[in-house]
C-alpha positions in Angstrom: 67.3 100.9 25.6 65.6 103.4 23.2 68.5 102.8 21.0 68.8 99.4 21.1 65.2 99.3 19.9 66.2 102.0 16.8 69.3 100.5 15.9 69.4 98.6 13.0 71.9 95.9 13.8 68.5 94.8 15.9 66.7 94.1 13.2 68.7 92.6 10.8 69.2 90.0 13.5 66.1 89.3 13.8 65.8 89.2 10.2 68.6 87.1 10.3 66.6 84.2 12.4 63.8 84.2 9.8 66.0 83.2 7.9 67.4 80.1 9.6 64.3 79.3 11.3 62.5 79.5 7.4 65.8 77.5 6.2 65.5 74.8 8.3 62.1 74.3 7.0 62.6 73.9 3.9 65.5 71.3 4.3 63.8 69.2 7.4 60.1 68.9 5.1 61.8 67.8 2.1 64.5 66.0 3.2 61.8 62.7 2.6 59.7 63.6 -0.8 57.7 60.2 -1.7 55.4 60.4 -4.9 52.8 59.7 -3.1 52.9 61.8 0.8 52.7 60.2 3.5 53.6 63.3 5.9 51.3 66.4 7.4 54.1 68.8 7.0 55.4 67.5 2.7 51.2 67.8 2.4 51.5 71.3 3.6 54.2 72.4 1.7 52.7 71.5 -1.8 49.1 72.5 -0.5 51.2 75.9 -0.2 53.7 76.1 -3.2 50.6 75.2 -5.7 49.0 77.8 -4.2 51.7 80.6 -4.4 51.2 79.2 -7.8 48.8 79.4 -9.0 48.4 83.2 -7.7 51.3 84.2 -9.5 50.6 82.7 -12.8 46.8 84.0 -12.0 48.5 87.2 -12.6 51.7 87.3 -14.5 50.2 84.0 -17.3 51.9 81.4 -18.9 55.6 81.5 -17.6 54.6 83.0 -14.6 55.8 80.0 -12.4 59.1 80.9 -13.1 58.5 84.0 -10.9 57.2 81.7 -8.6 60.3 80.7 -6.2 61.6 84.6 -5.9 57.4 85.3 -5.5 56.7 82.8 -3.0 59.7 83.2 -0.4 58.4 86.9 -1.1 54.9 86.4 0.6 56.4 83.8 3.5 59.9 86.1 4.8 57.6 89.1 5.5 55.0 86.9 6.8 57.5 85.6 9.4 58.8 88.6 9.7 55.1 91.0 10.1 54.6 88.1 13.0 57.2 87.6 14.9 56.6 91.1 15.7 53.9 90.3 17.9 56.4 87.5 20.4 56.9 89.2 23.5 60.9 89.6 23.7 61.4 90.0 19.6 60.7 92.6 16.7 59.3 92.7 13.6 62.3 93.5 11.0 60.2 94.9 8.9 59.2 97.6 10.7 62.2 98.5 10.6 62.8 101.2 6.4 66.6 99.8 6.8 64.6 96.1 6.2 62.4 97.1 4.2 64.1 99.3 2.1 66.4 96.4 1.3 63.4 93.7 0.3 62.2 97.3 -1.9 65.7 97.3 -3.6 66.4 93.9 -4.5 62.4 93.4 -5.9 63.3 96.7 -8.3 66.3 94.7 -9.5 64.5 91.4 -10.0 61.7 93.0 -12.1 63.8 95.1 -14.5 66.0 92.3 -14.8 63.2 90.4 -15.4 62.3 92.8 -18.0 65.5 93.1 -19.6 65.9 89.3 -20.3 62.0 88.6 -21.3 62.2 91.6 -23.4 65.7 93.3 -24.4 67.3 95.9 -23.8 66.2 97.9 -26.4 62.6 97.1 -25.6 63.0 98.2 -21.9 65.3 101.3 -23.0 62.1 102.8 -25.5 59.7 101.7 -22.4 61.5 104.3 -20.6 60.8 107.0 -23.3 57.4 107.0 -24.0 55.6 106.8 -26.9 55.4 109.0 -29.4 59.0 109.1 -29.5 59.3 112.6 -29.8 57.7 113.3 -26.6 60.9 111.2 -25.1 62.6 114.7 -23.5 58.7 114.5 -21.0 58.2 111.4 -21.1 61.6 110.1 -19.7 61.9 111.7 -16.8 58.3 110.9 -15.7 59.1 107.2 -16.2 62.3 107.6 -14.5 60.6 108.8 -11.8 57.9 106.1 -11.5 59.8 103.6 -11.8 61.6 105.1 -8.6 58.8 105.1 -7.1 57.5 102.1 -6.8 60.0 100.8 -4.5 59.8 104.1 -2.1 56.2 103.4 -2.2 56.8 98.6 -1.3 59.2 100.6 1.4 56.9 102.7 2.8 54.1 101.4 2.9 55.3 97.8 4.4 57.6 99.9 7.4 54.3 101.9 7.8 52.1 100.0 8.4 53.7 97.3 10.5 56.1 100.3 13.1 52.7 101.6 13.2 51.4 98.7 14.3 53.7 97.6 16.9 53.6 101.1 18.3 50.1 100.7 19.3 50.3 97.4 20.7 53.5 98.7 23.2 51.2 101.9 24.3 48.3 99.5 24.9 50.5 97.4 26.6 51.8 100.3 28.9 48.6 100.4 30.0 48.0 96.8 31.0 45.8 97.4 35.0 47.9 95.7 36.8 45.1 93.4 39.2 48.4 91.1 41.2 51.8 93.4 40.4 54.2 91.8 38.5 52.1 88.9 38.0 49.2 89.0 36.9 47.6 91.7 33.8 44.7 92.4 31.8 46.3 92.3 28.0 44.7 95.7 26.7 46.6 94.2 23.4 45.8 91.4 23.2 43.0 91.8 20.6 45.5 94.1 18.6 47.7 91.3 18.3 44.7 89.0 17.3 44.5 91.6 15.1 48.4 91.6 13.9 48.2 88.1 12.4 45.7 89.4 10.2 47.5 92.2 8.9 51.2 90.4 8.7 49.1 88.2 6.6 47.4 90.8 4.5 50.7 93.2 4.3 52.6 90.2 2.7 50.2 89.9 0.5 49.7 92.8 -0.3 54.4 93.2 -1.1 54.0 90.1 -2.7 50.7 91.0 -5.1 52.4 94.6 -5.5 55.7 92.8 -6.9 53.3 90.0 -8.9 52.2 92.8 -11.2 55.3 94.8 -11.4 57.0 92.0 -13.2 54.1 91.4 -15.1 54.3 94.8 -16.6 58.0 94.0 -17.2 57.8 90.8 -19.1 55.0 92.3 -20.8 55.4 95.9 -22.0 52.0 95.7 -23.3 50.4 95.9 -20.8 51.7 98.8 -19.1 50.1 100.7 -21.8 46.8 99.5 -21.0 
C-alpha cells in the first residue's frame, strides 16, 4: 500500500480527475448563458469570476484582467486538488512534490513569457544584468538564483503544507478508538479535516497570490526596484 501511495502516477491520476471534473462543470455551467442569469449556477460562476478578476487587477493593475484566466484556473485547480485529500480513499495531488513542481514550472514559464511580451527581450535581460551595468558579474548570478528560487519555493511550500496536513490526519485516523469494532469509531481526525478545508483555501490563495505578484513584477519591471 505504501508503494502505491508513493507512486507519482497515483497523484497524476487524481490530478487528472480534477481536470475532468472542472472541465465538466465549466461545460455544464456555460451551456446556456444568458445576459440576465436565471439559474443559480450562472450567478455563482459569474460571482467567482468577478472576484478572481478583481483580485488579479488589484495586484497587477490595469491590463491585469488578461491574466485572470490563468490565475483563476490555477487557484481553482489547486483548491480542488487540496480538498480531494479530505475525501476518504482519495489523495491530494498537491501532496506530491512531482505535482507541485510541475505547476511551479508552468508558473515560472508563464510569468517570464508574459514579462518578455510586455517589456521586450532586451528589458527582461537587462533586468537580470542589474543596475548599474558594471556590477553585472555580481548581480547576474544573484538575479538568476533569485528567479530559480521562486518556483522551488512555490513547489516546496505547497507540497509541505498539504503533505503534512494529510500525514497528521492519517495518524489521527489511526488513533481512532473503536467503540464497536469495524462499525463505530471516535473520529479523532474530524476536527483536523474541518481545519483542512480552511488550509486548502489558504494554500491555494497563497500560491495564486505569489504567482500574481511575480507576473506583476515581470510585466512592470519598475516594481522590482521598489
